[in-house]
C-alpha positions, 0 to 999 in steps of 0.5 A, spaced: 544 510 536 545 511 528 539 507 524 541 503 518 540 505 511 533 503 508 533 500 502 526 499 497 526 493 493 520 489 489 518 483 493 518 476 490 515 469 492 521 468 497 519 474 501 512 471 503 514 470 511 517 477 511 510 480 507 505 476 512 508 478 518 509 485 517 502 486 513 499 482 520 502 487 524 500 493 520 492 490 520 493 489 528 496 496 529 492 500 524 486 497 522 482 502 520 487 504 515 486 498 511 480 494 507 482 488 509 482 484 516 487 481 521 482 475 520 482 475 513 490 475 512 491 471 517 487 465 514 492 466 507 495 461 505 503 461 503 501 459 496 496 464 495 502 470 498 507 467 494 502 468 488 500 475 490 507 478 490 508 474 483 502 477 479 506 482 475 504 486 473 502 488 480 507 488 485 509 489 492 514 493 494 518 493 502 523 498 505 529 495 508 533 498 515 538 493 514 536 486 513 529 488 517 523 489 513 520 495 515 514 498 511 510 496 504 506 498 499 503 494 494 500 496 486 494 492 483 493 492 476 485 492 474 484 487 469 479 486 463 479 490 456 475 497 460 480 497 466 486 495 464 489 503 464 487 503 472 491 500 478 492 501 485 495 503 490 493 499 497 497 497 503 502 502 505 504 501 511 511 504 516 513 500 522 511 506 528 519 507 529 521 508 523 516 514 520 518 520 519 524 518 515 521 519 508 520 511 508 512 511 506 514 517 501 520 513 497 515 506 497 509 511 494 513 513 489 516 507 487 509 504 486 508 511 482 514 509 477 512 502 476 505 504 476 507 508 471 509 503 466 503 499 466 497 504 467 494 511 465 491 512 472 493 510 479 487 511 485 488 510 492 484 510 498 485 514 504 480 512 511 478 519 513 482 522 518 487 519 515 491 526 514 498 524 514 497 519 508 493 523 504 497 529 505 503 525 502 499 522 496 496 529 494 504 531 495 505 527 489 500 529 485 494 525 487 487 529 486 481 528 491 476 525 487 470 523 491 469 520 498 465 513 499 461 514 506 461 507 510 467 504 506 469 500 512 465 497 518 469 495 524 466 493 530 459 497 529 463 503 527 463 506 520 469 509 516 469 513 510 474 513 505 477 518 501 478 517 493 484 519 490 488 519 483 494 520 479 493 521 472 500 518 469 499 520 462 499 528 465 
């Protein structure tokens, strides 16, 4: 069976329901890949989610196979006069049955293009051992600059976070 073409677009307030569903699915299926927990995000109100989706220049982009949201990636611009030149890539996720189609690459490329309009440095974190995510980011020019030991604690297990950055001014 042929899979529908995938399109990428920025989400708006009207997409909050679909975003919530995919985000919660991501947090359940890959709990070590995200700093947030299912419980934290499930407690967010619809208004809080809508505000997250329209908080420019921060943005969330999603991949759609036909009408179905199958992937997502977020960009958060840091604030304050000393940090507003930096942004964060966060929440990259693609449904398991859609992986291997280049969707994550397209989402991250979209975030990089968006970030170029707003910041000079784009940062990302990857749980140690998530070699596919790290490989993707490094193939797009991100460079490893450190490791945060015990960045996450899930059920008494600790996970390190590999810190990466992309200099958008280069």
